[in-house]
C-alpha positions as a printed NumPy array, in Angstrom:
array([[ 16.682,  21.972,  -6.843],
       [ 14.155,  21.954,  -3.984],
       [ 12.077,  18.806,  -3.892],
       [  8.441,  19.625,  -4.622],
       [  5.694,  17.353,  -3.351],
       [  3.686,  15.699,  -6.095],
       [  0.165,  16.807,  -6.982],
       [ -2.436,  14.141,  -6.208],
       [ -6.241,  14.24 ,  -6.511],
       [ -8.338,  14.096,  -3.373],
       [ -9.147,  10.625,  -2.072],
       [-12.889,  11.235,  -2.369],
       [-12.557,  12.144,  -6.049],
       [-10.459,   9.04 ,  -6.735],
       [-13.117,   6.927,  -5.025],
       [-15.8  ,   8.484,  -7.222],
       [-13.626,   7.855, -10.28 ],
       [-13.586,   4.146,  -9.568],
       [-17.262,   4.034,  -8.579],
       [-18.116,   5.714, -11.896],
       [-16.56 ,   3.073, -14.08 ],
       [-12.768,   3.102, -13.963],
       [-11.599,  -0.526, -14.082],
       [ -9.391,  -0.221, -11.031],
       [ -9.567,  -1.72 ,  -7.538],
       [-10.219,   1.016,  -4.985],
       [ -8.91 ,  -1.198,  -2.185],
       [ -5.493,  -0.917,  -3.85 ],
       [ -5.699,   2.725,  -4.89 ],
       [ -6.722,   3.877,  -1.413],
       [ -3.343,   2.701,  -0.111],
       [ -1.919,   5.932,  -1.572],
       [ -3.802,   7.796,   1.157],
       [ -3.363,   5.299,   4.001],
       [ -1.146,   5.585,   7.083],
       [  0.232,   2.065,   6.603],
       [  1.289,   2.083,   2.957],
       [  0.838,   5.593,   1.671],
       [  4.471,   6.557,   2.262],
       [  5.621,   3.805,  -0.102],
       [  2.953,   4.182,  -2.778],
       [  3.298,   7.964,  -2.922],
       [  7.068,   7.752,  -2.95 ],
       [  6.943,   5.692,  -6.163],
       [  5.257,   8.625,  -7.873],
       [  7.515,  11.152,  -6.161],
       [ 10.591,   9.346,  -7.481],
       [  9.285,   9.587, -11.049],
       [  8.456,  13.275, -10.6  ],
       [ 11.938,  13.884,  -9.201],
       [ 13.477,  12.254, -12.282],
       [ 11.563,  14.697, -14.483],
       [ 12.696,  17.61 , -12.327],
       [ 11.97 ,  21.019, -13.838],
       [ 11.689,  19.643, -17.374],
       [  8.597,  20.661, -19.325],
       [  7.307,  18.892, -22.411],
       [  4.828,  19.654, -25.144],
       [  3.311,  16.154, -25.271],
       [  3.655,  13.398, -22.67 ],
       [  2.279,   9.862, -22.575],
       [  1.548,   7.748, -19.509],
       [  1.319,   4.043, -20.3  ],
       [ -0.81 ,   2.199, -17.754],
       [ -2.655,   5.302, -16.568],
       [ -4.999,   3.264, -14.341],
       [ -7.066,   5.42 , -11.994],
       [ -5.459,   8.574, -13.379],
       [ -3.86 ,   9.374, -10.044],
       [ -0.661,  10.717, -11.689],
       [ -2.271,  12.82 , -14.433],
       [ -2.388,  16.072, -12.462],
       [  1.284,  15.756, -11.603],
       [  2.08 ,  15.087, -15.264],
       [  0.22 ,  18.257, -16.225],
       [  2.804,  20.226, -14.232],
       [  5.427,  18.81 , -16.605],
       [  3.594,  18.873, -19.957],
       [  1.244,  21.03 , -22.013],
       [ -0.764,  17.957, -23.006],
       [ -0.958,  14.515, -21.384],
       [ -2.184,  11.333, -23.027],
       [ -3.001,   8.284, -20.941],
       [ -3.527,   4.769, -22.245],
       [ -4.52 ,   1.558, -20.512],
       [ -6.401,  -1.619, -21.303],
       [ -9.509,  -0.098, -19.672],
       [-12.506,   0.157, -21.973],
       [-13.949,   3.181, -20.143],
       [-12.445,   6.348, -18.702],
       [-15.694,   7.998, -17.613],
       [-14.64 ,   7.846, -13.978],
       [-11.223,   9.381, -14.628],
       [-12.732,  12.203, -16.67 ],
       [-15.224,  12.937, -13.896],
       [-12.424,  12.981, -11.327],
       [-10.342,  15.385, -13.419],
       [-13.326,  17.698, -13.862],
       [-13.91 ,  17.703, -10.103],
       [-10.247,  18.57 ,  -9.623],
       [-10.597,  21.539, -11.968],
       [ -8.399,  20.104, -14.723],
       [ -8.732,  21.513, -18.243],
       [ -9.813,  18.407, -20.157],
       [ -8.557,  19.959, -23.397],
       [ -5.076,  19.159, -22.066],
       [ -5.835,  15.466, -21.491],
       [ -6.583,  12.56 , -23.819],
       [ -7.512,   9.109, -22.488],
       [ -7.554,   6.127, -24.805],
       [ -7.789,   2.368, -24.589],
       [ -4.603,   0.753, -25.824],
       [ -2.027,  -1.949, -25.288],
       [  1.547,  -1.37 , -24.205],
       [  2.485,  -3.718, -27.043],
       [  0.503,  -1.769, -29.683],
       [  0.417,   1.873, -28.649],
       [ -2.167,   3.592, -30.906],
       [  0.069,   6.496, -31.932],
       [  2.553,   7.168, -34.705],
       [  6.314,   6.91 , -34.361],
       [  8.027,   9.748, -32.458],
       [  4.801,  11.354, -31.219],
       [  5.728,  12.162, -27.612],
       [  8.415,  14.204, -25.891],
       [  8.141,  12.099, -22.732],
       [  6.793,   8.647, -21.873],
       [  5.989,   7.591, -18.3  ],
       [  5.359,   4.025, -17.165],
       [  4.832,   3.244, -13.463],
       [  4.561,  -0.291, -12.085],
       [  3.658,  -1.976, -15.363],
       [  6.757,  -3.699, -16.767],
       [  7.021,  -6.194, -13.895],
       [  3.843,  -7.886, -15.132],
       [  5.528,  -9.255, -18.276],
       [  8.019, -12.102, -18.188],
       [  9.909, -10.472, -21.052],
       [  9.63 ,  -6.667, -20.83 ],
       [ 11.653,  -6.   , -23.983],
       [  8.726,  -5.888, -26.46 ],
       [  6.966,  -3.329, -24.261],
       [ 10.117,  -1.226, -23.96 ],
       [ 10.679,  -1.379, -27.714],
       [  7.112,  -0.243, -28.4  ],
       [  7.356,   2.665, -25.959],
       [ 10.699,   3.63 , -27.492],
       [  8.97 ,   3.791, -30.874],
       [  6.649,   6.631, -29.862],
       [  9.324,   8.784, -28.164],
       [ 10.76 ,  11.662, -30.171],
       [ 14.541,  11.82 , -30.619],
       [ 15.948,  13.332, -27.45 ],
       [ 12.734,  12.612, -25.562],
       [ 12.64 ,  11.317, -21.988],
       [ 11.447,   7.936, -20.761],
       [ 10.84 ,   7.637, -17.   ],
       [  9.71 ,   4.313, -15.585],
       [  9.463,   2.55 , -12.244],
       [  9.037,  -1.015, -11.047],
       [  9.207,  -3.002,  -7.782],
       [ 12.336,  -4.843,  -6.747],
       [ 12.441,  -8.544,  -5.987],
       [ 14.532,  -9.738,  -3.057],
       [ 14.244, -11.762,   0.131],
       [ 12.225,  -9.027,   1.841],
       [  9.661,  -8.646,  -0.932],
       [  9.471, -12.429,  -1.324],
       [  8.677, -12.715,   2.393],
       [  5.995, -10.026,   2.16 ],
       [  4.251, -11.802,  -0.707],
       [  4.596, -15.147,   1.054],
       [  2.914, -13.719,   4.163],
       [ -0.041, -12.809,   1.941],
       [ -0.142, -16.293,   0.441],
       [  1.493, -15.492,  -2.899],
       [  4.726, -16.162,  -4.734],
       [  6.316, -12.929,  -5.896],
       [  7.113, -14.43 ,  -9.304],
       [  3.44 , -15.231,  -9.855],
       [  2.449, -11.618,  -9.172],
       [  5.45 ,  -9.983, -10.869],
       [  6.914, -12.344, -13.5  ],
       [  9.8  ,  -9.959, -14.295],
       [ 12.298,  -9.134, -11.559],
       [ 13.901,  -5.713, -11.324],
       [ 17.136,  -7.243, -12.62 ],
       [ 15.341,  -8.555, -15.708],
       [ 13.771,  -5.154, -16.367],
       [ 17.05 ,  -3.299, -15.874],
       [ 18.875,  -5.635, -18.25 ],
       [ 16.184,  -5.164, -20.899],
       [ 16.186,  -1.39 , -20.426],
       [ 19.941,  -1.161, -20.938],
       [ 19.566,  -3.26 , -24.081],
       [ 16.741,  -1.206, -25.594],
       [ 17.406,   2.32 , -24.303],
       [ 20.181,   4.615, -23.15 ],
       [ 19.646,   4.572, -19.378],
       [ 20.931,   7.79 , -17.806],
       [ 19.786,   7.512, -14.185],
       [ 18.786,   4.669, -11.88 ],
       [ 17.592,   5.214,  -8.311],
       [ 16.379,   2.806,  -5.663],
       [ 14.193,   3.086,  -2.591],
       [ 15.064,   2.83 ,   0.205],
       [ 18.654,   3.868,  -0.599],
       [ 20.494,   2.114,   2.249],
       [ 18.542,  -1.168,   2.482],
       [ 17.633,  -3.945,   0.046],
       [ 15.606,  -2.06 ,  -2.582],
       [ 11.832,  -2.194,  -2.711],
       [ 11.394,   0.062,  -5.74 ],
       [ 13.513,   1.16 ,  -8.704],
       [ 13.105,   4.106, -11.075],
       [ 15.024,   4.896, -14.257],
       [ 15.375,   7.812, -16.616],
       [ 16.356,   6.906, -20.157],
       [ 16.434,   8.175, -23.717],
       [ 16.219,   6.652, -27.148],
       [ 19.572,   5.606, -28.558],
       [ 20.501,   7.718, -31.571]])
């Protein structure tokens, strides 16, 4: 399979999204388009898209949708995409999607917690979660709740940063402790994922150095 580049909104539309009320920090989101960090930030999304491959779903859920930067890519994999986050307003994201020419009938945005997803059991064919699980010391409750809303045979694709001497040094240079920013290490998340789900694929980036990012593809145990 030929690797296809992910679909991202224009930087100006993302900026307008945040200016119009999306509870997201533009100084972080703009890194996706920067020369100094864009390669890493975009590759996180590319790795998730690569896990999905040519698969197409009827209904997909992104947990932690944030600025909505991954919605257009998800629409290449699903007929309908739902995004939830703790944000109270999605006016900015909706405006951005309209500017990008997205059919809003294919998108639903809702406020919700990863620990109490506001949908019935087995609602979605695919669940996506990018750079969220590392923020919880124990990621198992979040994984269990996301498992609840996946249909039997559905796909769960998720990604999270690695913790090692290199990432610790990077955080330290910025005046932080990595554990304070990301309470769960990649090893903690992987252990929880193997306990809660049937993990089929795990990939790291970069492949030949201490990892900086990890992605997994999993399914609900039957």
